[in-house]
C-alpha positions in Angstrom: 109.8 226.1 91.1 112.8 226.1 93.4 112.7 224.9 97.0 113.0 228.5 98.2 110.1 229.6 96.0 108.1 226.6 97.3 108.8 227.6 100.9 108.0 231.2 100.3 104.6 230.3 98.8 103.6 228.0 101.7 101.8 229.0 104.8 104.0 227.4 107.5 102.6 226.3 110.8 105.3 227.8 113.0 105.0 227.7 116.8 104.7 231.0 118.5 105.2 231.6 122.2 102.6 233.4 124.3 104.3 236.3 126.1 101.2 238.0 127.6 97.5 237.4 128.0 95.7 240.6 127.1 92.4 239.2 128.3 90.4 236.0 128.0 90.1 236.5 124.2 93.5 237.8 123.1 97.2 237.2 123.7 100.5 238.6 122.6 102.8 236.1 121.0 106.4 236.2 120.0 108.1 234.6 117.0 111.7 235.5 116.4 111.4 238.9 118.0 108.2 239.8 116.1 105.4 240.3 118.6 101.7 240.1 117.5 98.3 240.0 119.0 96.3 236.8 118.3 92.7 235.6 119.0 92.2 232.8 121.5 88.6 232.1 120.3 89.5 228.5 119.2 91.9 227.4 122.0 90.9 227.1 125.7 93.0 227.6 128.8 96.0 229.4 127.3 98.7 230.6 129.7 101.8 232.7 129.3 104.6 230.5 128.0 102.4 228.2 126.0 103.2 227.6 122.3 100.5 228.0 119.8 99.9 227.4 116.1 98.4 230.6 114.6 96.6 231.0 111.3 95.3 234.3 110.0 95.5 235.9 113.5 93.8 233.0 115.4 95.4 230.4 117.6 94.2 227.1 116.3 96.2 224.6 118.4 98.4 224.5 121.5 101.7 222.5 121.4 103.7 221.1 124.2 107.1 222.8 124.8 109.1 219.8 123.5 107.1 219.6 120.3 107.3 223.4 119.7 111.1 223.5 120.3 111.6 220.5 118.0 109.6 222.2 115.2 111.5 225.5 115.7 114.8 223.7 115.5 113.7 222.0 112.3 112.8 225.4 110.7 116.3 226.7 111.7 117.8 223.6 110.1 115.8 224.1 106.9 117.0 227.8 106.8 120.6 226.7 107.3 120.4 224.1 104.6 118.9 226.6 102.1 121.5 229.2 103.2 118.9 231.7 104.2 118.1 233.7 107.3 115.5 231.7 109.3 113.4 234.9 109.4 112.7 234.2 105.7 110.7 231.2 106.9 108.5 233.2 109.2 108.8 236.9 108.4 105.7 237.8 110.4 103.0 236.2 112.4 99.7 235.8 110.5 
């Protein structure tokens, strides 16, 4: 298996930014221009601008801004190293 095949087969925990709170149970998030609705059932006190880790449509953790931005920079570096568009690492939000 090549590194690219390995990356494509993985479920990556990519930080997404909350752009809008729909209500107390749902939020809209953005990742690389892709916007998606996610459940907030497992994470309390989410506000616009927070970064979350999302799995199968549910926020499972909140990250501080520095941690999220560091992770996103590392994903861009991986994409650059592999010579691929960084959208290939996160084509859509789960």
